[in-house]
C-alpha angles and dihedrals in degrees: 000000000000117000095242090053092050092048089051092050089051091053092052092046089052090053092051095047091041091230130111117205116226090198107045092189089072095058092042090054091045088056095049113104117209092246089067089069090071122211095341103102089180095059116121092197093107138078100264096101093046088049089055092051094043092052090057095044093048093050092049096048094046092043091053090045093053091046094053099039098045108042091154094067126078123221096277100069090032090057092049091047091052089051091053094047100043108043135118097263093051093048093045088051092052089050091053091049090058093039092241093162093067089058099052121112106219140148118279089244092056092049095049089051090059098267096148092061097036112123095220093053094048093049092048091050094047089054091046089052091054087052090052092050091049091054091044100042110017128229100309094047090047091049092054089048095050095044092056088063098039105036094097091048093048089059092061100064092114093067095050116110119254092213137157094179111025093168094054091045093050093048092050091050096048094045089053092050099042110356086242119116122216123253130209130227128199106230102176145356117198141164133051123311092262095049108031122171120206127201120196137177126209115216136189106205103316095334121102110222101178150341133222140180131206146144091270135032090247092054092047090051089049092056092043091056093046091051090048091055091050090051093048091051093047089053093049091049091049092049089050093050094048091054093054 
């Protein structure tokens, strides 16, 4: 990719995210996939450090926002709400909305294998972008930036499941409805051996009910089941509303 083309991509990205970087080096680093560093696995010229920072900043800001908005809830539902709001699928979807994949610097091989659309790459880049904004704008600027993306989601806490065992609850519900249990499929495994990320889907027959990501297959299945229950409840509420 020629430099002028990349600069134009950054300008268009800044327009989409409604933020202009004072230090363009930060957003360029946030958009640099580790494959772009070539064969040097020790290179720091990629977005992994910014991803590490952005993950922590995102967790802090969303945690504080939930704490302040929903004073009637204790830590149990707030923790579950945060997990529903800040997860790999949500971040990847946000990355797709702002067309983050088209801006990534990555190796030709990674690109040809579908790297620009890969959920893990989009989620990582979104977190790295948050880290870049934090360095560029500080806490208050980053808070404003994050809440532009998450305000609608934050308003939906009341529909999030207060669950200790979403897989068990989902199985019980589906077996009552059809006498057929759900099954889980592993969709993707990414990342180095010491930091794997798993993406799973839960299906009922041939119908996909939800997806989830996590640092283990079990965690990914947990989040997939939780999302499936949210989707089921939303559909029930929608059907009830249409009948009134």
